[in-house]
BAMAR-552795 format. One line per field, with one value per atom (N, C-alpha, C): residue number from 0; residue in three letters; x, y negated, z. Coordinates in nm, 3 decimals. Layout:
REM residues N
n = (NUM_...)
res = (ala_...)
px = (X_...)
py = (Y_...)
pz = (Z_...)
//
This chain:
REM residues 106
n = (0_0_0_1_1_1_2_2_2_3_3_3_4_4_4_5_5_5_6_6_6_7_7_7_8_8_8_9_9_9_10_10_10_11_11_11_12_12_12_13_13_13_14_14_14_15_15_15_16_16_16_17_17_17_18_18_18_19_19_19_20_20_20_21_21_21_22_22_22_23_23_23_24_24_24_25_25_25_26_26_26_27_27_27_28_28_28_29_29_29_30_30_30_31_31_31_32_32_32_33_33_33_34_34_34_35_35_35_36_36_36_37_37_37_38_38_38_39_39_39_40_40_40_41_41_41_42_42_42_43_43_43_44_44_44_45_45_45_46_46_46_47_47_47_48_48_48_49_49_49_50_50_50_51_51_51_52_52_52_53_53_53_54_54_54_55_55_55_56_56_56_57_57_57_58_58_58_59_59_59_60_60_60_61_61_61_62_62_62_63_63_63_64_64_64_65_65_65_66_66_66_67_67_67_68_68_68_69_69_69_70_70_70_71_71_71_72_72_72_73_73_73_74_74_74_75_75_75_76_76_76_77_77_77_78_78_78_79_79_79_80_80_80_81_81_81_82_82_82_83_83_83_84_84_84_85_85_85_86_86_86_87_87_87_88_88_88_89_89_89_90_90_90_91_91_91_92_92_92_93_93_93_94_94_94_95_95_95_96_96_96_97_97_97_98_98_98_99_99_99_100_100_100_101_101_101_102_102_102_103_103_103_104_104_104_105_105_105)
res = (unk_unk_unk_unk_unk_unk_unk_unk_unk_unk_unk_unk_unk_unk_unk_unk_unk_unk_unk_unk_unk_unk_unk_unk_unk_unk_unk_unk_unk_unk_unk_unk_unk_unk_unk_unk_unk_unk_unk_unk_unk_unk_unk_unk_unk_unk_unk_unk_unk_unk_unk_unk_unk_unk_unk_unk_unk_unk_unk_unk_unk_unk_unk_unk_unk_unk_unk_unk_unk_unk_unk_unk_unk_unk_unk_unk_unk_unk_unk_unk_unk_unk_unk_unk_unk_unk_unk_unk_unk_unk_unk_unk_unk_unk_unk_unk_unk_unk_unk_unk_unk_unk_unk_unk_unk_unk_unk_unk_unk_unk_unk_unk_unk_unk_unk_unk_unk_unk_unk_unk_unk_unk_unk_unk_unk_unk_unk_unk_unk_unk_unk_unk_unk_unk_unk_unk_unk_unk_unk_unk_unk_unk_unk_unk_unk_unk_unk_unk_unk_unk_unk_unk_unk_unk_unk_unk_unk_unk_unk_unk_unk_unk_unk_unk_unk_unk_unk_unk_unk_unk_unk_unk_unk_unk_unk_unk_unk_unk_unk_unk_unk_unk_unk_unk_unk_unk_unk_unk_unk_unk_unk_unk_unk_unk_unk_unk_unk_unk_unk_unk_unk_unk_unk_unk_unk_unk_unk_unk_unk_unk_unk_unk_unk_unk_unk_unk_unk_unk_unk_unk_unk_unk_unk_unk_unk_unk_unk_unk_unk_unk_unk_unk_unk_unk_unk_unk_unk_unk_unk_unk_unk_unk_unk_unk_unk_unk_unk_unk_unk_unk_unk_unk_unk_unk_unk_unk_unk_unk_unk_unk_unk_unk_unk_unk_unk_unk_unk_unk_unk_unk_unk_unk_unk_unk_unk_unk_unk_unk_unk_unk_unk_unk_unk_unk_unk_unk_unk_unk_unk_unk_unk_unk_unk_unk_unk_unk_unk_unk_unk_unk_unk_unk_unk_unk_unk_unk_unk_unk_unk_unk_unk_unk_unk_unk_unk_unk_unk_unk)
px = (0.273_0.422_0.461_0.548_0.614_0.560_0.397_0.330_0.322_0.367_0.306_0.216_0.107_-0.095_-0.021_0.011_0.064_-0.076_-0.200_-0.299_-0.436_-0.337_-0.437_-0.381_-0.428_-0.416_-0.354_-0.369_-0.323_-0.107_-0.075_0.033_0.129_0.021_0.065_0.268_0.251_0.394_0.489_0.505_0.633_0.632_0.523_0.587_0.729_0.737_0.878_1.020_0.990_1.140_1.099_1.065_1.057_1.122_1.183_1.209_1.093_1.025_0.874_0.874_1.012_1.001_1.046_1.122_1.150_0.999_0.977_0.862_0.732_0.699_0.586_0.649_0.768_0.848_0.794_0.860_0.844_0.708_0.590_0.446_0.435_0.456_0.395_0.492_0.614_0.667_0.536_0.491_0.410_0.290_0.238_0.140_0.135_0.306_0.332_0.361_0.394_0.378_0.289_0.173_0.024_-0.032_0.008_-0.022_0.008_0.170_0.213_0.175_0.154_0.092_0.002_-0.107_-0.213_-0.345_-0.346_-0.405_-0.545_-0.536_-0.583_-0.698_-0.804_-0.876_-0.871_-0.862_-0.963_-0.825_-0.799_-0.681_-0.781_-0.817_-0.850_-0.757_-0.806_-0.767_-0.621_-0.612_-0.452_-0.380_-0.356_-0.274_-0.269_-0.353_-0.403_-0.319_-0.144_-0.043_-0.063_-0.131_-0.147_-0.236_-0.322_-0.451_-0.406_-0.252_-0.230_-0.164_-0.175_-0.076_0.021_0.147_0.274_0.275_0.315_0.335_0.491_0.503_0.665_0.643_0.817_0.899_0.910_0.899_0.937_0.810_0.818_0.687_0.563_0.488_0.412_0.373_0.313_0.374_0.474_0.597_0.678_0.741_0.659_0.680_0.582_0.455_0.336_0.361_0.434_0.449_0.470_0.556_0.553_0.429_0.368_0.291_0.141_0.092_0.009_0.011_0.170_0.175_0.159_0.209_0.131_0.011_-0.035_-0.223_-0.259_-0.200_-0.297_-0.248_-0.107_-0.089_-0.139_-0.220_-0.308_-0.411_-0.444_-0.547_-0.677_-0.619_-0.714_-0.759_-0.884_-0.942_-0.918_-0.871_-0.844_-0.951_-1.011_-1.120_-1.098_-1.206_-1.168_-1.249_-1.252_-1.295_-1.307_-1.405_-1.410_-1.377_-1.359_-1.344_-1.270_-1.138_-1.020_-1.123_-1.210_-1.244_-1.316_-1.339_-1.365_-1.205_-1.102_-0.975_-0.904_-0.757_-0.662_-0.685_-0.637_-0.603_-0.725_-0.830_-0.934_-0.928_-0.949_-0.893_-0.975_-1.048_-1.042_-0.931_-0.930_-0.840_-0.858_-0.808_-0.654_-0.682_-0.568_-0.551_-0.585_-0.639_-0.642_-0.516_-0.429_-0.269_-0.255_-0.317_-0.255_-0.394_-0.535_-0.649_-0.602_-0.530_-0.514_-0.419_-0.327_-0.213_-0.306_-0.351_-0.437_-0.520_-0.566_-0.634_-0.635_-0.443_-0.370_-0.287_-0.269_-0.215_-0.245_-0.130_-0.131_-0.074)
py = (-2.750_-2.717_-2.800_-2.864_-2.985_-3.113_-3.102_-3.235_-3.219_-3.101_-3.057_-2.976_-3.040_-2.999_-2.831_-2.736_-2.616_-2.545_-2.614_-2.549_-2.657_-2.754_-2.847_-2.854_-2.819_-2.815_-2.955_-3.102_-3.211_-3.129_-3.069_-3.050_-2.948_-2.858_-2.774_-2.755_-2.863_-2.838_-2.846_-2.841_-2.858_-2.690_-2.569_-2.483_-2.426_-2.486_-2.490_-2.526_-2.610_-2.666_-2.543_-2.475_-2.344_-2.212_-2.152_-1.976_-1.936_-1.891_-1.812_-1.774_-1.649_-1.581_-1.655_-1.767_-1.855_-1.874_-1.946_-1.999_-1.928_-1.837_-1.738_-1.692_-1.653_-1.636_-1.767_-1.883_-2.016_-2.033_-1.970_-1.966_-1.924_-1.779_-1.703_-1.736_-1.779_-1.875_-1.963_-2.052_-2.125_-2.057_-1.958_-1.904_-1.814_-1.769_-1.729_-1.826_-1.950_-2.039_-2.107_-2.088_-2.134_-2.011_-1.907_-1.787_-1.801_-1.832_-1.828_-1.942_-2.075_-2.169_-2.161_-2.035_-2.096_-2.163_-2.227_-2.376_-2.283_-2.218_-2.145_-2.013_-1.971_-1.830_-1.769_-1.824_-1.776_-1.865_-1.750_-1.745_-1.773_-1.806_-1.861_-1.839_-1.816_-1.771_-1.762_-1.636_-1.604_-1.567_-1.523_-1.552_-1.668_-1.777_-1.859_-1.960_-1.913_-1.995_-1.910_-1.779_-1.713_-1.773_-1.877_-1.915_-1.927_-2.007_-1.986_-1.917_-1.776_-1.680_-1.682_-1.752_-1.778_-1.667_-1.534_-1.432_-1.387_-1.322_-1.323_-1.198_-1.162_-1.019_-0.938_-0.975_-0.930_-0.848_-0.771_-0.656_-0.755_-0.810_-0.943_-0.886_-0.733_-0.660_-0.720_-0.718_-0.753_-0.853_-0.971_-1.119_-1.135_-1.043_-1.087_-1.020_-0.915_-0.839_-0.909_-0.992_-1.063_-1.153_-1.234_-1.306_-1.234_-1.125_-1.024_-1.008_-0.943_-0.861_-1.038_-1.164_-1.235_-1.295_-1.263_-1.277_-1.205_-1.081_-0.946_-1.008_-1.058_-1.060_-1.218_-1.260_-1.389_-1.366_-1.225_-1.202_-1.282_-1.346_-1.409_-1.304_-1.399_-1.305_-1.353_-1.274_-1.316_-1.323_-1.422_-1.457_-1.419_-1.335_-1.276_-1.332_-1.370_-1.503_-1.504_-1.506_-1.476_-1.601_-1.703_-1.849_-1.799_-1.731_-1.715_-1.643_-1.568_-1.520_-1.603_-1.780_-1.856_-1.955_-1.888_-1.949_-1.892_-1.918_-1.862_-1.739_-1.691_-1.597_-1.438_-1.490_-1.395_-1.278_-1.309_-1.173_-1.302_-1.187_-1.251_-1.290_-1.313_-1.370_-1.294_-1.202_-1.160_-1.076_-1.015_-0.974_-0.832_-0.704_-0.548_-0.504_-0.520_-0.486_-0.547_-0.720_-0.712_-0.700_-0.662_-0.623_-0.491_-0.388_-0.276_-0.299_-0.334_-0.362_-0.419_-0.519_-0.609_-0.494_-0.393_-0.298_-0.210_-0.167_-0.063_-0.105_-0.268_-0.283_-0.239_-0.227_-0.176_-0.243)
pz = (-0.219_-0.166_-0.222_-0.103_-0.117_-0.193_-0.199_-0.205_-0.347_-0.435_-0.545_-0.560_-0.656_-0.588_-0.754_-0.671_-0.819_-0.842_-0.773_-0.839_-0.946_-0.922_-0.998_-1.164_-1.295_-1.407_-1.444_-1.381_-1.415_-1.420_-1.341_-1.238_-1.302_-1.394_-1.480_-1.499_-1.573_-1.637_-1.523_-1.425_-1.303_-1.293_-1.311_-1.276_-1.430_-1.459_-1.627_-1.553_-1.408_-1.338_-1.240_-1.226_-1.072_-1.130_-1.026_-1.061_-0.960_-1.060_-1.037_-0.886_-0.867_-0.741_-0.601_-0.688_-0.506_-0.495_-0.585_-0.598_-0.483_-0.521_-0.436_-0.314_-0.305_-0.169_-0.059_-0.117_-0.054_0.014_-0.090_-0.068_0.031_0.031_0.184_0.277_0.277_0.389_0.463_0.387_0.438_0.514_0.431_0.484_0.604_0.656_0.751_0.861_0.849_0.920_0.987_0.840_0.918_1.050_0.990_1.063_1.243_1.204_1.364_1.376_1.349_1.418_1.544_1.474_1.605_1.592_1.455_1.477_1.364_1.340_1.238_1.230_1.178_1.196_1.057_0.972_0.824_0.709_0.666_0.505_0.396_0.353_0.191_0.131_-0.069_-0.153_-0.097_-0.048_-0.004_-0.121_-0.237_-0.373_-0.508_-0.435_-0.524_-0.603_-0.576_-0.639_-0.826_-0.825_-0.946_-1.009_-0.976_-1.063_-1.197_-1.266_-1.409_-1.457_-1.423_-1.432_-1.414_-1.329_-1.266_-1.230_-1.228_-1.160_-1.106_-1.026_-0.993_-1.055_-1.037_-1.109_-1.030_-0.959_-0.764_-0.728_-0.678_-0.613_-0.586_-0.559_-0.514_-0.351_-0.323_-0.176_-0.122_-0.165_-0.110_-0.030_-0.108_-0.127_-0.003_-0.003_0.132_0.196_0.211_0.333_0.470_0.503_0.644_0.619_0.592_0.545_0.658_0.624_0.614_0.797_0.813_0.941_1.045_1.000_1.068_1.094_0.979_0.974_1.043_1.053_1.175_1.319_1.331_1.496_1.540_1.389_1.505_1.496_1.426_1.442_1.369_1.214_1.181_1.033_0.976_0.879_0.733_0.641_0.491_0.397_0.369_0.291_0.155_0.110_-0.036_-0.140_-0.224_-0.299_-0.448_-0.486_-0.636_-0.766_-0.725_-0.794_-0.873_-0.848_-1.003_-1.104_-1.080_-1.228_-1.280_-1.241_-1.325_-1.415_-1.356_-1.353_-1.482_-1.496_-1.601_-1.555_-1.421_-1.398_-1.422_-1.363_-1.386_-1.329_-1.184_-1.122_-0.951_-0.825_-0.726_-0.669_-0.512_-0.424_-0.324_-0.282_-0.317_-0.382_-0.487_-0.607_-0.515_-0.580_-0.576_-0.486_-0.553_-0.474_-0.345_-0.316_-0.225_-0.117_-0.159_-0.076_-0.010_-0.076_-0.063_0.043_0.031_0.159_0.293_0.228_0.383_0.424_0.393_0.455_0.515_0.485_0.483_0.636_0.639_0.713_0.857_0.926_1.106_1.159)
//
């Protein structure tokens, strides 16, 4: 995000300088742009921003809604990845809440 390696432990301190809800909003806007570009077939690590447990106060489903719609419209696939179980967040990408939303999206 803006040349910041948000998933790199070396740069974890930068989270202290961020509005976490705004960061999540920007993250999903970037994913929406990616989906709208028509250049990709798959989205990996859909909610990777959660890796260090800096979670939004807002409902993540509301923040991700437009990105999920764009991904569906672009006929892209969302990868389910269990690497998060080895990270501080200790859950898969995407989260259960987002998986349910993705499954139910029309």
